[in-house]
C-alpha positions, 0 to 999 in steps of 0.5 A: 163645403162639398169636399168636407161633406164628402170626407165626413160621409166617407169617414162614417161609411166603410164597405167590403165587396166580396165575390162569392161562388155559388158552389161555396163549400163552407160558410163565409166569415167576415169581421167588422170594426167601428174604426177599421170597417169590414175585412176578411177574418184573417186580417183582423184580430178576432177578439177585438172586432165583430164577426159575421157568419154567413151560412152556405144556405144563402149562396146555394139558393141563388141562381147566378154562379157568382154573387157579390156580398156587400158588407157595410159598416156605418157610423150613424153619429157622423152620418145622422142616419137610423135614428128612431123617433123618441128613441131612448136606447143607445146604439152600441158604438154608434155602429150599424152593419148592413149585409147584402148578398146579390140583388134579391131580398133574403129572408126566412133562413133555416140557418140564421146569419150570426153577427157577433158585436164585440164590446166590453162589460156593459154598464149596470141597468142596461139590456142588449137587444139585437134589432134591424132597421124597418123602414116601414115602421112609423113615419120615418122607420124604426128598430125591430127585433122580430126574427132575431135572437139575442145571446148576450156574453161577457165580451160580446153579444151574438145576434142570430137573424133569419134575414139580411138587412141593416143590423145593430145592437141596442142598449136598452135602459132597464130603468130611466132616472124618472122611473127609478125616482118614482119607484124609490118613492113608491117603495119607501111609502110601501115599506112604511106601511109594511112596517106598521102592519108588521107590528100589528100582525105580530101583536095580533099573533102574540095576543091570540096565542096567549089569549086562547087555548089552541092545540100545540100545532096551532101554537107552532103555526102562530109562532112561525107566522110571528117569525116570518112577519118579524123578518119582513119587519126587519127587512123593510126597516133595513131598506128604509135605513138603507135608502135614507143613509146610503151615499152619506155613510162611511164605507165600513158603515155602508158595508155593515148596512149592506150585510144587514140588509142581505141578512134580513132578506135571507131570513125572509126567504128562510122563514118562507121555506120553513112555512112551506116545510110546515105545510108539507109536514101537516098535509103530506107527511101528517106526522104525529111525532112530538119534536122537543123544542120544535119551534126553538129549533126552527128559530135557530135555523131561520135566524142562524143559517143566514148568519153563516151566509152573510159571514162568508160573503162579508169575509170576501168583502162583498158588501159596500156601495152599489150604484144604479147607473144609466147608459151615460153613467149617470148615477140615479140611486145609491144603495148599501148592498152587494157590490158590482164586483161580487154580483155572483154572490147575489146570483147564488145567495139570492136568486138561486136560493129563492128559486129553489125555495119558490119551486118547493113552496109552489109544489107544496101549495099545489098539493095543499090545493089539490087535497082541499079541492078533493075533500070539497068534492067528496063533501067531507068539509061541506058546511064548514067552508064558504067560497070567499073563505076558500079564496082567502085561505088560498091567497093567504098561503100564496103570500105566506109562501112568498109567491109575490117575490117571484116577480123579481125574475120578470123584472129584466128586459126592455118592458120591465118597468111595469113589472117592477111597479107591480113587484114593488106594490105587491110586496109592500102590500104583503104584510097587509094581506097576511094581517087580514088573512090571520085575523079572519083565520084565527079570530074569533075562535069559532068552529068555522074560522079555526076549522078552515085548515084544521078540518082538512087535516083532521080528515086526513089524520084522524088521530089529531086535529091541527091548524 
């Protein structure tokens, strides 16, 4: 039994000893592999093994002429070591790398130690994080990331740390199974509420537009709101169909459903951009030029441009079944969406496109807010604006321009579950916010309610009053 235990220990422990002179003129490079252990750089193929880069700063700060460098590669699955209490993340290849130089503790390096952990493409829903073992954390020790910077790549992740100890690469699940199911339930319920309020909002805008005599600019604004809310209605409806039918449809039908969902999402982004452009024309350019069939041209752009994008993406086969998996490849959700092989399409057409729209709309929102505050300070709109209505108009514009969608950029990382919940809930409530905002702003038709925006524009543009 002792002999078997000794063999198991040696199988999980591989060490390389190097004697390095203090007068070293170049950095020290070492490779390590979970199966072959550590070795000098030129004895192992660099692309198939990890790499350790020790800067010259480490050796020049030591007092002795020759120091011993110890690089240890541990298989923690065989050794049963370095396991944190209630740990949900997985250690890459169950490998922990320890680095020791001399007999003193080394920390606070200006030029960090770089460890490159080689790996294949990581599964979806997993975030790599460089960590080190801190024996002082908790009762039995734990992983920390302070002092380490993570630089993920396709074939490996580089960890740059300012000290020496035992390092590894943790694969943190962005969402676990229970969280994903709860989010799907919240999103489904929220989409149902959003569909109902989208119908209420469109009906209200159409009723007000036909019932009262508004100026042409106000009628154009109401038409814009109807189209934006209509795109949100189609998006929520497509998501409900997607979550209900995905996993049980034919691959071609799933591709069509994925393209339809992508089209509805792009329509929402495009109409948010058009809302921002309309605000820019009203508050910044203050144009009085009549554009023939202006709303019809906006509709052609808002509903037509996404057709071109989806058509190109569909021509290269971007749509199909998309699976969200845990680290152990357990499928927790099926969606008809952009496939994993064409994620570049998602990054360009969704993340990049919305990023540009968000920056533009927030700039317009800042200009509108600045003009409103400056006019309030001069007393130009005194008596026509109440503080609660000012806040309501600002919040409504904030939702109308799609600011809540920007939370999607914060849903990456270890602690993204709370942000995902907030993102899901706020976007489910977006239609409710817009409905309340439009009711207070446009109905009943009194000087106070209809003047909340038009009075500011009237002050800027004396030739015509606009909403």
